[in-house]
C-alpha positions in Angstrom: 3.7 -16.8 -26.9 4.6 -13.6 -24.5 3.2 -10.1 -25.6 -0.7 -8.8 -24.5 -2.6 -9.3 -27.4 -0.4 -10.9 -30.1 2.7 -13.1 -29.6 6.0 -11.4 -31.1 8.3 -13.5 -32.6 12.4 -12.9 -33.3 11.2 -12.2 -37.0 8.6 -9.6 -35.8 6.0 -12.4 -37.3 2.5 -11.3 -35.2 -0.2 -13.9 -33.6 -3.2 -12.6 -32.4 -5.2 -13.7 -28.9 -7.9 -15.2 -31.5 -5.9 -17.1 -32.9 -7.6 -21.0 -33.7 -3.9 -22.5 -31.6 -4.4 -20.4 -28.6 -5.3 -22.5 -25.4 -7.7 -21.0 -22.7 -7.8 -23.8 -20.2 -5.1 -22.8 -17.8 -5.9 -26.5 -16.2 -4.7 -27.9 -19.5 -1.5 -25.5 -19.8 -0.3 -26.3 -16.0 -0.6 -30.1 -16.9 2.0 -29.1 -20.6 4.2 -27.1 -18.7 4.8 -29.7 -16.4 6.3 -31.9 -19.2 8.5 -29.6 -20.6 12.4 -29.7 -19.2 13.4 -27.2 -16.2 15.2 -25.5 -18.6 12.4 -24.6 -21.2 10.2 -23.3 -18.7 12.8 -21.1 -17.9 13.4 -19.7 -20.7 9.6 -19.2 -21.3 9.2 -17.6 -18.3 12.1 -15.0 -19.0 10.7 -14.0 -22.5 7.7 -13.4 -20.2 9.4 -11.2 -18.0 11.5 -9.0 -20.2 8.3 -8.2 -22.3 6.1 -6.3 -19.0 9.2 -5.5 -17.1 12.6 -3.4 -17.3 14.4 -4.5 -14.5 16.5 -7.6 -13.7 14.6 -10.8 -12.9 15.4 -12.6 -9.4 14.1 -15.9 -8.8 14.2 -17.4 -5.4 15.4 -20.7 -4.2 13.6 -24.2 -4.3 11.2 -25.7 -6.7 12.5 -23.7 -9.2 10.5 -24.9 -12.4 7.5 -25.1 -10.0 7.7 -21.0 -9.7 8.8 -20.2 -12.7 5.4 -22.5 -13.7 3.6 -20.2 -11.7 5.4 -17.1 -13.1 3.8 -17.5 -16.7 0.1 -19.0 -15.4 0.2 -15.8 -13.2 0.4 -13.5 -16.3 -1.9 -15.6 -18.4 -4.6 -15.0 -15.8 -4.1 -11.4 -16.4 -4.1 -11.8 -20.0 -0.5 -10.7 -20.3 0.6 -13.5 -22.8 -1.1 -16.1 -25.5 -0.2 -19.6 -24.9 -0.7 -21.7 -28.0 -1.1 -25.7 -28.8 1.8 -26.4 -31.3 5.0 -24.9 -31.8 5.3 -20.5 -32.7 8.7 -20.9 -33.5 9.6 -18.8 -36.6 9.9 -21.7 -38.9 6.0 -22.0 -38.4 4.5 -19.2 -39.0 0.8 -19.9 -39.0 -0.7 -16.2 -38.6 1.6 -13.2 -41.0 1.5 -9.4 -39.6 -1.5 -8.9 -41.8 -3.6 -11.8 -39.5 -4.0 -13.8 -42.4 -3.4 -17.7 -42.6 -1.0 -19.8 -44.2 -1.6 -23.1 -45.4 1.9 -23.9 -47.3 3.3 -25.1 -43.7 2.7 -28.9 -42.2 3.3 -29.8 -38.9 0.2 -32.2 -38.9 -2.4 -28.7 -38.3 -5.3 -29.5 -38.6 -6.7 -26.6 -40.9 -8.9 -24.1 -39.6 -12.9 -24.8 -40.7 -14.5 -22.3 -43.1 -12.2 -19.7 -42.6 -12.7 -17.8 -46.0 -16.3 -17.8 -45.1 -15.8 -15.7 -41.9 -13.6 -13.4 -43.6 -16.4 -13.2 -46.7 -18.9 -12.8 -43.6 -17.4 -10.3 -40.6 -20.8 -9.6 -39.2 -22.3 -12.8 -38.7 -18.7 -14.3 -37.1 -18.6 -11.2 -34.9 -23.1 -11.7 -33.8 -21.4 -15.6 -33.0 -18.5 -14.3 -31.0 -20.8 -12.0 -28.9 -23.3 -15.1 -28.8 -21.2 -17.0 -27.4 -19.8 -14.3 -24.9 -23.3 -14.5 -23.7 -24.0 -17.7 -23.7 -20.8 -18.2 -21.1 -21.8 -18.1 -17.8 -19.5 -15.4 -15.3 -17.1 -16.3 -13.0 -18.4 -15.7 -9.6 -15.9 -15.8 -6.6 -17.8 -16.6 -3.0 -18.2 -17.8 1.0 -15.2 -16.7 1.9 -14.5 -17.9 5.5 -11.5 -19.7 7.4 -11.6 -21.3 10.1 -8.9 -23.0 12.8 -6.7 -26.4 11.9 -7.0 -27.6 15.5 -10.4 -28.8 16.2 -10.2 -27.6 20.0 -9.7 -24.0 19.1 -12.9 -24.2 16.5 -15.1 -25.1 19.3 -13.1 -22.4 21.7 -12.2 -19.4 19.5 -14.1 -19.9 15.7 -14.0 -15.7 15.6 -10.3 -15.5 16.7 -7.2 -16.4 15.2 -3.7 -16.2 17.5 0.2 -15.2 16.6 1.9 -19.4 15.6 -1.2 -20.6 15.2 -2.8 -22.7 11.7 -5.5 -21.4 9.9 -7.3 -22.5 7.0 -8.4 -19.9 4.2 -11.9 -20.7 2.0 -13.8 -20.3 -0.8 -16.3 -21.2 -3.6 -16.3 -21.0 -6.9 -19.0 -21.2 -9.9 -18.2 -21.4 -13.2 -14.5 -21.9 -12.7 -12.3 -24.3 -14.2 -11.0 -27.5 -12.3 -7.1 -27.0 -12.1 -7.6 -23.1 -12.4 -5.2 -20.9 -11.5 -6.3 -19.7 -7.3 -4.3 -16.7 -5.5 -5.4 -16.2 -1.7 -3.7 -12.4 -0.6 -3.5 -11.6 2.5 -3.3 -8.2 3.3 -2.7 -6.1 6.8 -4.8 -2.0 7.1 -3.7 -1.6 10.6 -1.9 2.2 9.2 -4.8 2.6 6.9 -3.4 1.4 3.8 -3.8 -1.7 2.7 -0.2 -3.7 2.5 0.2 -7.5 1.3 2.1 -9.7 3.4 1.5 -13.0 2.3 0.1 -14.5 -1.3 -0.7 -18.5 -1.2 -0.9 -20.6 -4.9 -3.2 -23.0 -5.1 -5.2 -24.4 -7.4 -9.6 -24.7 -7.9 -10.9 -28.5 -7.3 -14.7 -29.2 -7.5 -15.4 -25.7 -7.4 -13.4 -24.9 -3.7 -10.1 -24.1 -2.6 -8.2 -24.2 0.2 -4.9 -22.9 1.6 -3.5 -23.2 5.6 -1.4 -19.9 6.6 0.6 -19.8 10.1 -0.6 -16.9 11.5 2.3 -14.3 11.4 1.7 -10.7 12.1 4.9 -10.2 14.7 5.9 -8.0 12.2 3.7 -5.5 12.2 3.7 -2.6 14.8 0.5 -2.1 16.4 -2.6 -4.2 16.1 -3.0 -5.9 13.1 -6.4 -5.5 10.9 -6.0 -8.6 8.7 -7.9 -9.3 5.9 -7.8 -12.0 2.9 -8.8 -11.2 -0.4 -9.0 -14.7 -3.2 -8.1 -13.9 -6.9 -9.2 -16.3 -9.6 -8.9 -15.5 -13.5 -9.0 -11.3 -13.6 -11.6 -11.6 -10.8 -10.4 -10.7 -7.9 -13.1 -11.3 -4.7 -14.1 -9.4 -2.0 -12.1 -9.0 1.1 -13.5 -11.4 3.9 -11.6 -10.1 7.5 -9.5 -12.4 10.1 -9.3 -11.0 13.5 -6.2 -11.9 15.5 -6.5 -11.9 19.2 -4.5 -9.8 21.4 -1.1 -10.4 24.0 -1.6 -9.4 27.5 0.4 -9.9 30.8 -1.6 -12.3 32.5 -1.6 -11.6 37.0 -3.6 -13.8 39.4 -3.0 -13.7 43.1 -3.0 -17.1 45.0 -3.6 -18.1 48.2 -0.3 -19.9 48.6 1.9 -18.1 51.5 5.2 -18.1 49.9 7.5 -17.8 52.8 5.8 -21.1 54.1 8.5 -23.6 53.8 6.7 -26.5 52.2 5.5 -24.2 49.3 8.8 -23.6 48.4 8.9 -26.1 46.1 5.6 -24.9 44.5 4.9 -25.1 40.8 2.1 -23.2 39.1 1.4 -24.1 35.2 -0.4 -22.1 32.7 -1.4 -23.8 29.4 -3.6 -23.6 26.4 -6.4 -25.7 25.4 -5.0 -26.5 22.2 -4.1 -29.4 20.9 -0.6 -28.2 20.1 -0.3 -26.4 23.5 0.6 -23.0 22.0 1.1 -21.7 25.4 3.0 -23.5 28.1 4.4 -21.7 30.7 5.1 -22.5 34.4 6.6 -20.0 37.1 7.6 -20.9 40.8 7.2 -19.0 43.8 10.4 -17.4 43.8 8.8 -15.8 40.7 6.0 -13.3 43.4 5.8 -10.4 42.4 4.9 -9.2 45.8 6.6 -9.9 49.3 5.2 -7.8 51.4 2.1 -9.9 52.0 0.8 -13.6 52.4 -0.1 -14.1 49.0 1.7 -15.4 45.3 1.5 -12.9 42.8 2.5 -14.5 39.5 2.8 -12.9 35.8 2.1 -14.4 32.9 3.7 -12.6 30.0 2.6 -12.6 26.2 -0.7 -14.8 26.8 -3.3 -14.4 23.5 -7.0 -13.7 25.0 -8.4 -15.6 21.9 -7.1 -18.9 23.7 -8.4 -20.9 26.7 -6.7 -21.5 29.7 -6.1 -23.9 32.3 -4.0 -23.2 35.3 -2.2 -26.4 37.1 -1.2 -25.8 41.0 1.4 -28.5 42.2 2.0 -28.9 45.9 5.5 -30.4 45.2 6.4 -32.2 48.5 2.9 -32.3 49.7 1.6 -34.7 47.0 -1.3 -32.6 46.0 -1.3 -31.6 42.1 -4.8 -29.8 40.9 -6.2 -27.6 38.6 -7.7 -23.9 39.3 -9.1 -23.8 36.7 -9.5 -25.6 33.1 -10.4 -24.2 29.5 -11.3 -21.3 30.4 -11.4 -17.6 28.7 -9.0 -15.9 30.9 -11.7 -12.9 30.0 -14.2 -14.8 32.9 -11.7 -16.4 35.4 -11.8 -14.3 38.1 -8.6 -13.3 39.9 -7.3 -15.2 42.9 
């Protein structure tokens, strides 16, 4: 393996991509690589790297073997290496510089059917390859979409995600093998140029793939403009937009006199309606922002407008607890 168009071995013998022992099913390659030792996988990944890169290679921590396998498959999907089903060690040379097949080596290799006839009839061989390519339907990536992992948020804000929330990215495929590699690529376009912020690798299963992303746009200055694309084989899909809700400081005036002694132990709680309660903040009368009137003015910071909220008032020693509003968007809640 290891080269864009041919396999380069240490003794300079070359193996072209149409070698009869080349493997084109990514699922089969993945299954075979997982049976090898971490050391063998690492050596293979290193050889792939040095043929296409000039700088040192660094590997992150975690599951090293899995990362190395993904590294190899990434090059395979981009047609940067060839995978053979049998040993390609220098001792075994099924292909020489001329591309002729050597039948003087054993290793239990099956013979190549009618290879001599193909050399004698190149025209018919080319026509056969073209016919085969025409019969194979093209890969399609379609129906890109996203949804909240939280069931309540699916109902409340199906078109808007929020910082820290979990969402699912989904895509469907036509004419793609089960087990084939799939990458979900998240990018930000807020600066005018597309900048990748996350790549999540998975596999095709029953003509579909999905991954989960914990929304993190904290490092993006200004309003984020998020899209995701799906890469499978050598095909990149059209982008799908993810709308991220903005954050505000929510200010509310309540008909509670902060100077009334029995109100001093009152608490006011604003919390989001999603199952995880991703926003939950409680303030007291002491947080009053205006001391020159008989109303309680409170400010709740970092409120995500893509969520729905409830406001609970606990009267403390007066023993009364009630909700001023429940499961409402702050865009439609009147202030007071």
